[in-house]
GUGU-256130 format. One line per field, with one value per residue: residue in three letters; x, y, z of N, C-alpha, C in turn; residue number from 1. Coordinates in steps of 0.001 Angstrom, whole numbers, plus 524288, in hexadecimal, padded with zeros to 5 digits. Atoms other than C-alpha are relative to their C-alpha. Layout:
resn <- (Ala/...);
n_px <- (X/...);
n_py <- (Y/...);
n_pz <- (Z/...);
ca_px <- (X/...);
ca_py <- (Y/...);
ca_pz <- (Z/...);
c_px <- (X/...);
c_py <- (Y/...);
c_pz <- (Z/...);
resi <- (NUM/...);
END
This chain:
resn <- (Unk/Unk/Unk/Unk/Unk/Unk/Unk/Unk/Unk/Unk/Unk/Unk/Unk/Unk/Unk/Unk/Unk/Unk/Unk/Unk/Unk/Unk/Unk/Unk/Unk/Unk/Unk/Unk/Unk/Unk/Unk/Unk/Unk/Unk/Unk/Unk/Unk/Unk/Unk/Unk/Unk/Unk/Unk/Unk/Unk/Unk/Unk/Unk/Unk/Unk/Unk/Unk/Unk/Unk/Unk/Unk/Unk/Unk/Unk/Unk/Unk/Unk/Unk/Unk/Unk/Unk/Unk/Unk/Unk/Unk/Unk/Unk/Unk/Unk/Unk/Unk/Unk/Unk/Unk/Unk/Unk/Unk/Unk/Unk/Unk/Unk/Unk/Unk/Unk/Unk/Unk/Unk/Unk/Unk/Unk/Unk/Unk/Unk/Unk/Unk/Unk/Unk/Unk/Unk/Unk/Unk/Unk/Unk/Unk/Unk/Unk/Unk/Unk/Unk/Unk/Unk/Unk/Unk/Unk/Unk/Unk/Unk/Unk/Unk/Unk/Unk/Unk/Unk/Unk/Unk/Unk/Unk/Unk/Unk/Unk/Unk/Unk/Unk/Unk/Unk/Unk/Unk/Unk/Unk/Unk/Unk/Unk/Unk/Unk/Unk/Unk/Unk/Unk/Unk/Unk/Unk/Unk/Unk/Unk/Unk/Unk/Unk/Unk/Unk/Unk/Unk/Unk/Unk/Unk/Unk/Unk/Unk/Unk/Unk/Unk/Unk/Unk/Unk/Unk/Unk/Unk/Unk/Unk/Unk/Unk/Unk/Unk/Unk/Unk/Unk/Unk/Unk/Unk/Unk/Unk/Unk/Unk/Unk/Unk/Unk/Unk/Unk/Unk/Unk/Unk/Unk/Unk/Unk);
n_px <- (80565/803B9/80362/8057D/8032C/7FF84/803AC/80518/7FF59/7FE28/7FA67/7FEB1/7FF98/7FB6F/80199/7FC1A/802AF/7FCA6/8026E/7FD2A/7FFBC/7FAC8/7FFD6/7FCA4/8026F/7FE67/7FF3D/801A9/8054F/803A4/7FFD1/802BF/805A2/801AB/7FCA1/802F7/802F7/7FE05/7FBBC/801BC/8020E/7FB83/7FD2B/80332/7FFB5/7FABB/7FEFB/802F8/7FD5F/7FB0E/800DA/8021B/7FB69/7FD99/80335/7FF39/7FACF/8007B/802E3/7FC97/80180/7FC30/801CF/80297/80346/8058E/802C2/8058E/803B5/803E2/8030B/7FC36/7FE19/7FAC7/7FF5E/7FC38/7FD72/80311/7FFC1/7FFF0/80447/7FDFD/8030D/7FD17/80373/7FD6A/80343/7FC49/7FAA3/7FF63/800A7/7FECE/80130/80029/7FFFB/7FFE0/8009C/8058A/80257/8057A/80338/7FCF5/80021/7FE7A/80170/7FF0F/801C7/7FEDA/80365/7FFA5/80387/803C0/8050F/800C9/803C0/8055F/80377/7FD6A/8009A/804CE/7FEF8/7FC10/80147/80590/8019D/7FE57/7FA5F/7FF2F/80191/7FC47/7FAE5/8004E/80034/7FB5F/7FB3E/8011F/7FB1C/7FDCC/8039D/8010E/80115/801B2/7FB36/7FE4B/8033C/7FE39/7FADC/80087/80261/7FC28/7FC1A/80213/800EA/7FAF0/7FE7B/80393/7FF0F/7FB47/8004F/80478/800F6/80565/800F5/8045E/80286/7FE55/8042F/7FFB0/7FC4E/802A8/7FC3E/8019E/7FBA9/7FF29/7FC50/7FB89/7FCDC/7FBE1/80149/80541/80016/80006/804FB/80007/804D7/800C0/8030B/80216/8004A/802AC/7FE7F/7FA6A/7FEF2/7FAEB/7FF40/7FBFD/80032/7FF11/7FC91/7FF81/7FA7C/7FEAB/80501/80101/8019D/80274/7FD5B/802AF);
n_py <- (801C1/7FBCB/80108/80124/7FBB6/7FB6A/8007C/7FDBC/7FB1B/7FB83/7FF04/7FCC5/80372/8035F/804F4/8041C/804F0/80497/80515/802A9/7FD2F/7FF14/7FEF9/7FB7D/7FBDB/7FAD0/7FCB8/8027D/7FE32/8031F/80563/80025/8002C/80569/8034A/8045D/80284/80503/7FF18/7FEB1/7FAA6/7FC8A/7FFB7/7FCE8/7FA8B/7FDEC/7FFCD/7FB96/7FB23/7FFA0/7FE50/7FAAE/7FC8E/7FFD6/7FC7D/7FAB7/7FE4D/7FE9B/7FB11/7FBF5/7FEE2/8020E/8045E/7FF15/80491/7FFBC/80219/80104/7FC78/80293/803AA/803F5/7FED6/7FD9D/7FA5A/7FE81/7FAF8/7FB6B/7FEC8/804D3/803BE/80517/804A8/804EF/80486/804FB/80488/80452/7FE20/7FB26/7FB48/7FB4A/7FAFD/7FBA5/7FAF2/7FB62/7FAF4/7FEF4/7FAD5/80000/803B3/804AC/8041E/80501/804F1/80495/804C2/804EC/80430/804E2/8002E/80431/7FDBD/7FEC5/803C1/7FF95/7FC79/7FB20/7FC0A/7FD04/7FC42/7FC28/7FDA3/7FF6E/80329/7FD86/800DF/8058F/800C6/7FD2F/8028C/80529/7FF40/7FD49/802FD/80567/802EA/800A8/80396/7FE86/7FA68/7FE80/7FEC5/7FADD/7FC23/7FFE2/7FD89/7FA7F/7FD26/80003/7FC0F/7FAD1/7FFC6/7FEC9/7FAA8/7FC41/7FFEE/7FCFF/7FAA1/7FD0C/8019B/801B8/8058B/80047/804D5/800CC/7FEEA/7FA83/7FFB1/801CC/8011D/7FFE9/8026F/7FE99/80327/7FCE2/80245/80327/8058D/80145/800E8/7FAF5/7FD2D/7FAE1/7FF03/7FAE5/80065/7FAFA/80060/7FB83/7FB44/80005/803CF/8028A/8036F/803F6/8045A/80530/80361/80523/8012A/8055D/802C1/80217/7FBDE/7FB4F/7FB65/7FB2A);
n_pz <- (800D4/7FEF9/7FB99/80117/7FDF5/8035A/80455/7FEC3/7FD2C/80308/7FF87/7FB73/7FB72/7FF91/7FDA1/7FF83/7FF0B/7FF5D/7FF33/7FBD9/7FB0D/7FDFC/7FA5F/7FF03/7FCE5/801C2/7FB5C/7FB26/7FED0/80314/7FE0F/7FAFD/80103/800EA/7FCBE/7FDCA/8042D/801D0/803C2/8054B/7FFEC/7FF34/804F5/8039C/7FE62/800D0/805A2/801FE/7FE80/802DE/80560/7FFB9/7FFA4/80531/80329/7FDFA/801B1/8058A/8002C/7FDEC/7FA9B/7FC42/7FCD9/7FB08/7FEE2/80152/7FB7B/800D4/7FD9B/7FCA9/8032D/80198/8053D/7FFEA/7FF66/803F7/7FF07/8017D/8058C/80309/7FF97/8018E/7FED9/80003/8003E/800E8/8012F/80007/7FF85/80308/7FCD3/802ED/7FD81/803B5/7FD50/80361/7FD5E/7FF1D/800AB/7FE49/802E3/8011E/7FC0F/80243/7FD8A/80343/7FD6E/802A9/7FE2C/802E1/80476/7FF1B/7FE86/7FA82/7FDBB/801E1/7FD35/7FE7A/8040B/7FF10/7FBCD/8018A/80508/8012D/80488/804ED/8007F/80138/8056E/80350/7FFB7/8026F/805A2/801FB/7FF1F/80173/80086/7FAC8/7FD62/7FA95/7FFF4/7FAC9/7FD14/801D3/7FD52/7FA97/7FFC6/80169/7FBAA/7FBCC/8017B/7FEE4/7FA57/7FD9C/80139/7FD9B/7FA5D/7FEF9/801F4/7FDF8/7FA97/7FF7E/800A5/8039A/80198/80562/803B1/80177/80448/804B7/80418/80572/802C3/80572/802F7/8019A/8042C/7FDBD/80095/7FE31/7FA63/7FD57/80031/7FD7B/7FD2F/7FD94/7FB34/7FE40/7FA4F/7FDB2/802BC/80124/8040F/7FFD6/8046E/7FF42/8039C/7FDD7/8030D/7FDA4/7FF57/80181/7FFBA/7FAC2/7FC6A/80214/7FDEC/80187);
ca_px <- (36AF5/35FCF/357EB/34A5D/344ED/349EF/3406C/334F0/33AC7/33C63/34A23/3492C/348F4/3556D/353E3/35BE2/35866/35DDB/35A0A/35DF7/35D8C/369A2/36DD6/37673/37369/37389/3724B/370FA/36494/35E04/3626F/35CB1/34F27/34EF4/357AE/34CD5/34751/34878/35464/34CB9/3457F/35241/358DC/34D80/34DF8/35CB9/35D5A/352A0/359A1/366A1/36112/3595F/3667F/36BF1/3608E/36242/370B3/36D60/36430/36F5B/36A08/37425/37356/369FB/36341/35589/34DB7/33F2F/333D2/32859/3216E/32D80/33038/33E00/341FD/34894/3526E/34CA1/3494F/34830/33CDC/33EAD/33985/33EEF/338BA/33C2D/33686/33DAB/34C09/34984/34B58/34B06/34AE3/347A4/34A27/348CB/34970/33C89/333D6/325A7/3207B/32A77/328CD/32D50/327D0/32CDB/327FB/32C30/322FD/32353/31D40/31233/3039A/2FFC7/2F7B5/2E9C5/2E026/2EA57/2E87B/2DABC/2E076/2EB00/2E47A/2D74A/2CF3F/2D290/2E12F/2E065/2D949/2E29F/2EEDE/2EA67/2E7B5/2F3BE/2FD85/2F986/307DE/30A8B/304B2/305DE/30006/2FA27/30801/30B40/2FFAD/3041A/31223/30E38/305B7/3101C/319B2/310F9/30D55/31BCA/31E37/31220/31514/32289/31F40/31206/3127E/30542/30047/2F75D/2ED67/2F1E9/2E483/2E76B/2F1DF/2EBEB/2F3B8/2F2BD/2FB38/300FD/3071C/314AE/31F44/32833/32924/31C40/32069/3204B/3146A/312D5/30910/303D1/2FF1C/2F683/2F7CF/2EDC8/2F0D9/2FF57/30425/30F47/314F1/31CBD/31FAF/31FF0/32A65/32AEE/33840/33CE6/32E7F/32F6C/32C6D/323EB/32B21/323F2);
ca_py <- (E10F6/E1A9D/E1BCB/E15D1/E20E7/E2B0A/E25C9/E2BAC/E37D2/E458D/E4ADA/E540F/E4864/E418E/E3329/E277D/E1911/E0BB7/DFD6A/DF710/DFAF9/E0092/E0282/E0E77/E192D/E2711/E2D5C/E292E/E3150/E29C7/E1C96/E1FE6/E2141/E12B9/E0D76/E04C4/E00A4/DF308/DF150/DF1BD/DFE39/E0447/E00F1/E069A/E1333/E14EB/E11A2/E1B5C/E25ED/E22C8/E247E/E3069/E366C/E32AC/E39B0/E4584/E4619/E4615/E5168/E58C0/E57FB/E56A0/E4A6C/E4AF4/E3F93/E3CD9/E3B23/E3856/E4149/E3E70/E3787/E2EEC/E3534/E39A8/E4740/E4C6C/E579F/E652E/E68A5/E5A7D/E514B/E42BD/E34FC/E275E/E1A62/E0C01/DFF54/DF2C8/DF563/E0162/E0E6B/E1BF2/E2A17/E3695/E44B5/E5262/E609E/E64D0/E7007/E7383/E6A17/E5F2B/E526B/E4471/E3704/E2A22/E1C70/E0EA3/E030B/DF4B9/DF2A0/DEA21/DEC19/DF2C9/DEA83/DE7EF/DF27F/DFCFF/E03DC/E0809/E0F3B/E1697/E19E4/E1EBB/E16F5/E20F2/E1FA5/E10CF/E1126/E1B33/E1436/E06D1/E0C2B/E14BF/E0A7F/DFE33/DFA7F/DFB37/DEFB3/DF50F/E027B/E0231/E020F/E0DE6/E1553/E11B7/E15E4/E229D/E2688/E227D/E2B2B/E371F/E33D6/E33FE/E40DA/E4799/E4396/E49B0/E55BE/E5967/E5283/E4C47/E3E5E/E3AF6/E3075/E2A28/E2C22/E3AC0/E37C8/E36D0/E3086/E32F1/E2A3D/E2DB6/E2510/E2972/E2671/E1F58/E107A/E09C1/E06D8/E155F/E1DC3/E2C3A/E30E3/E3D68/E3E53/E493F/E4B6A/E54E3/E5F02/E5BA0/E54FD/E4B45/E43CB/E3752/E2B0F/E1C98/E130D/E0477/E010F/DF4D8/DF084/DED87/DFAB4/E068D/E1366/E2064);
ca_pz <- (71E2D/71D44/729A5/72968/731AA/727F5/71DC0/7250A/72B64/725BA/72424/72FD6/73910/73D83/740C8/744ED/745A2/748EA/74838/754FC/7634E/769D1/777E3/77652/78033/77AE5/78848/7966A/797B4/78CC0/791ED/79F2D/79909/795D7/7A091/7A5DB/7989F/792EA/789F6/77D2F/780CB/78587/778A7/770C5/7788F/777F8/7697C/766A2/76E3C/7679D/759FA/75E09/761BF/7546E/74DE1/756C6/7537C/744F5/747D8/74E51/75C25/76732/76F88/77AF8/781F2/77CF1/78962/78B29/78DCE/796E4/78B90/7898C/77C62/778B1/77D20/770EE/77146/7704C/7625B/75E0C/75B2E/759C1/75ACD/75DA6/75A1D/759A6/75473/75793/75537/74CB6/753A8/74DC0/75254/74B03/74F05/74960/74D0C/752D5/74F13/75141/746EC/7479C/74EF3/74CDE/74FCD/74A72/74D36/749B0/74AB6/746E9/73989/73E4F/740E7/74D7B/7570E/752D0/75697/75971/74C6D/7507C/75C2C/754A7/747BB/74316/73928/72E94/73166/730E8/723DE/71E1B/722C6/71E41/710B0/70F64/713F0/70CB3/70AE8/71984/720CB/72E9A/72C37/739E6/73F74/7371A/73CC4/74A76/747B0/7411C/74C8F/7565C/74F11/7501A/75E20/761D6/75B0C/76053/76E45/76D5A/7657B/76B28/7785C/775FE/7771F/76BC5/76937/75C81/7566D/7565D/74C2E/73EB8/733B8/72532/71C96/70F74/70519/700EA/6F70E/70071/7006D/7031C/7110F/7141E/71729/71A22/7241E/729D4/737D1/73CCE/74B6C/750BD/74666/745AB/7395C/73903/72DA4/72D25/7259C/72866/72423/7266D/72BD7/724B2/724AB/73354/7397B/73735/738FF/73952);
c_px <- (7FC39/7FC69/7FA75/7FCA5/80022/7FC3B/7FAD5/8006A/8019F/805B1/80175/8005F/80502/7FE61/8048F/7FD2A/803ED/7FC96/8034C/80073/8059E/7FFB3/80334/7FCFB/80213/800F7/7FDFC/7FA6D/7FBEC/7FFBE/7FCF3/7FA18/7FDFE/8033E/7FD29/7FCD3/80252/80403/7FE29/7FDF7/80473/80306/7FD00/8008C/80554/80161/7FD16/80291/8051C/7FF27/7FD15/80481/802D4/7FD09/800AD/80549/7FFE7/7FD21/8034F/7FEC6/80414/7FDAD/7FDAD/7FC86/7FA48/7FD09/7FA45/7FCAF/7FC1D/7FC97/80372/801F8/8055D/7FFC9/80459/80296/7FC90/800BE/7FFED/7FAF1/80211/7FC69/80391/7FC10/80326/7FBF5/803A5/8057E/80103/7FECC/80194/7FE65/80045/7FF90/80028/7FFD3/7FA36/7FE8F/7FA39/7FCCE/802B8/7FFD2/800EB/7FDBD/80141/7FE46/80166/7FCB7/8010A/7FBF0/7FC74/7FAD9/7FFDA/7FBF3/7FA65/7FCBD/80267/7FF10/7FB38/800AD/803BE/7FEC0/7FA1F/7FE97/801CE/805DF/8012D/7FEBE/803EF/8053E/7FFF7/7FFF0/804FD/804E9/7FF38/804F9/802BA/7FC2A/7FE7F/7FF21/7FE19/804AA/80218/7FCDA/801CF/8052A/7FFB3/7FDC9/803A4/8041D/7FE28/7FEF3/8050F/80163/7FC90/800CF/804B7/7FF4E/7FBCA/7FE8A/7FA4F/7FFC2/7FB0C/7FDA9/80144/7FBB3/7FFA7/803CC/7FD7C/803E9/7FD86/8049C/8002C/8039A/80487/80316/804B6/7FEBF/7FACE/7FFBC/8000B/7FAC6/800AD/7FADA/80009/7FCA4/7FE50/7FED6/7FDBA/801E1/805C2/8010F/80580/8005F/80437/7FF6F/8011F/803B9/80074/805BC/800F7/7FB51/7FEAD/7FDFC/7FD59/80292/7FD44/802B5);
c_py <- (8045D/7FE83/7FEC7/804A5/804C3/7FFD9/802B1/80548/8046C/8013F/80334/7FCD8/7FCC8/7FB02/7FC3A/7FAFB/7FB93/7FB25/7FD1F/8035D/80059/80164/804D8/80455/80547/803A7/7FD25/80185/7FCCC/7FA65/7FF6B/7FF81/7FA73/7FC27/7FB38/7FD06/7FAB1/800FD/8019F/80596/803EA/800AB/8033B/805CB/80257/80058/80488/8052D/800B6/80219/80526/803E3/80061/803CF/805A8/8022D/80199/80528/80489/8018B/7FDA7/7FBB5/801DD/7FB44/800F3/7FD52/7FF27/8040B/7FCFD/7FC1D/7FBB2/800AF/80290/805EA/801B3/80530/80487/80128/7FB45/7FCFA/7FABF/7FB93/7FB42/7FB8D/7FB0A/7FBCE/7FB58/80212/804DB/804A6/804B6/804D7/80441/80519/8046A/804DE/80132/80580/7FF6B/7FBA5/7FAC3/7FC34/7FACC/7FB82/7FB9F/7FB2D/7FB4C/7FBB4/7FB13/7FFE9/7FB3A/8026B/80160/7FC31/80115/80393/80541/80451/80367/80415/80455/802BA/8003E/7FC8D/80256/7FF4F/7FA69/7FEFA/80284/7FD34/7FAC3/80077/80249/7FCBB/7FA39/7FCB0/7FF38/7FCBB/801E2/805E2/801CC/8015A/80551/80457/8009C/802F3/805D2/80336/80027/8042D/80583/800B3/80179/805BB/803F6/8005C/8035C/805BD/8032C/7FE81/7FE7E/7FA1B/7FF71/7FA8A/7FF3B/80119/805CC/800C5/7FDB3/7FF6B/80065/7FE23/801B5/7FBFE/80387/7FD1A/7FD0B/7FA40/7FEB0/7FF01/80510/802C1/8053F/800B0/80575/7FF3B/80571/7FF90/80509/80517/80059/7FBCD/7FDD0/7FC45/7FC04/7FBBE/7FAF2/7FD0A/7FACC/7FE76/7FA3A/7FC57/7FE08/80410/80465/804A1/804DC/804A8);
c_pz <- (8018C/8047B/7FE2E/8019C/7FC66/7FB69/80116/802C1/7FC5E/8014B/804CD/8050A/7FFB0/802E0/80029/8016C/8008B/80055/80407/804DA/801DC/805C3/8015F/802CC/7FE37/80492/804CF/80160/7FD04/80204/80511/7FF3C/7FF4B/8033E/80216/7FBE8/7FE9A/7FBB3/7FA8F/7FFB6/800AB/7FAE6/7FBFD/80127/7FEAF/7FA39/7FD87/80141/7FCEE/7FA82/7FFA9/8005E/7FAC6/7FC84/801C2/7FE5C/7FA41/7FF50/80200/8058B/803B8/80365/80526/8010F/7FE93/80465/7FEB1/802C3/8034B/7FD0C/7FDB4/7FA6C/80055/800B1/7FC4A/80160/7FE30/7FA33/7FC76/800D8/7FE21/80183/7FF9C/7FFBC/7FF26/7FEDF/7FF72/800BC/7FCBC/8037A/7FCC1/80317/7FBD5/80304/7FBFD/8035C/80074/7FE4F/8013B/7FD6A/7FF03/80490/7FD52/8032D/7FC37/8030A/7FCA6/8027E/7FCD2/7FBA7/80068/801B2/805CD/8022D/7FE3C/8037B/80160/7FC0B/800ED/8044C/7FE4E/7FAD8/7FF43/7FB59/7FACF/7FF29/7FE62/7FA40/7FC4D/7FFD7/7FD2D/7FA10/7FDC5/80051/7FED3/7FFB0/8053F/8032F/8056C/8007B/80559/80375/7FE66/80296/805A6/80073/7FECF/8047F/804BC/7FF12/80160/805CD/802D2/7FF3D/802C0/805E1/80150/7FEA4/802C7/80593/800E0/7FF39/7FCC4/7FFB1/7FA34/7FC0B/7FE9E/7FB7A/7FB26/7FB92/7FA9C/7FCCA/7FA49/7FD71/7FE50/7FBD3/80218/7FF14/8029E/805D8/8031C/7FF42/802B2/802ED/8024A/804CF/801AF/805CC/8023B/7FD83/7FEAC/7FBF5/8008B/7FB6B/80125/7FBF7/802DB/7FC71/802C8/80021/7FED8/8009F/80588/803CB/7FD03/802BB/7FE1E/80274);
resi <- (1/2/3/4/5/6/7/8/9/10/11/12/13/14/15/16/17/18/19/20/21/22/23/24/25/26/27/28/29/30/31/32/33/34/35/36/37/38/39/40/41/42/43/44/45/46/47/48/49/50/51/52/53/54/55/56/57/58/59/60/61/62/63/64/65/66/67/68/69/70/71/72/73/74/75/76/77/78/79/80/81/82/83/84/85/86/87/88/89/90/91/92/93/94/95/96/97/98/99/100/101/102/103/104/105/106/107/108/109/110/111/112/113/114/115/116/117/118/119/120/121/122/123/124/125/126/127/128/129/130/131/132/133/134/135/136/137/138/139/140/141/142/143/144/145/146/147/148/149/150/151/152/153/154/155/156/157/158/159/160/161/162/163/164/165/166/167/168/169/170/171/172/173/174/175/176/177/178/179/180/181/182/183/184/185/186/187/188/189/190/191/192/193/194/195/196/197/198/199/200/201/202/203/204/205/206/207/208);
END
């Protein structure tokens, strides 16, 4: 079965995904990071790490525990960029070889409206107008904006070690020739451009 995540990722990225939480421990060092967590959070963490290792193996990277940095983000092996996300029982990880202009952020969200009033804090009036017009076939376009910005926020924190206000991320949406449930977008981050695509996972989740 073709991966869902592969529908929105370029070929230079290796990814792995699963539906369903697992308890398998890849390394004692990783398990120690969530030893005091509630069972569900522990399972999410360990499953994410397990499938991150699968993606790293596909990339040809030798096994090494994926620990946490001071910002609680994954510490990827040297020469690698990556991202892990989960939504309900769906968990996916994506990794690639790093270079000066390469960074990764993925995000999965429930395909439902964000709480009332939040959109005004995460998007400018021009973004709201543009998104609402460009994505008439997607009912929860506000969730897509949230997910897209979360994706870039994750990547920028890892790559540039900066914490950004989401209003510094400006979105510009484009129609494409993929199925109507897919949308391409371009984000401009303080002079840095990033591209990505959205795909609705079985109509229940937004994946960017």
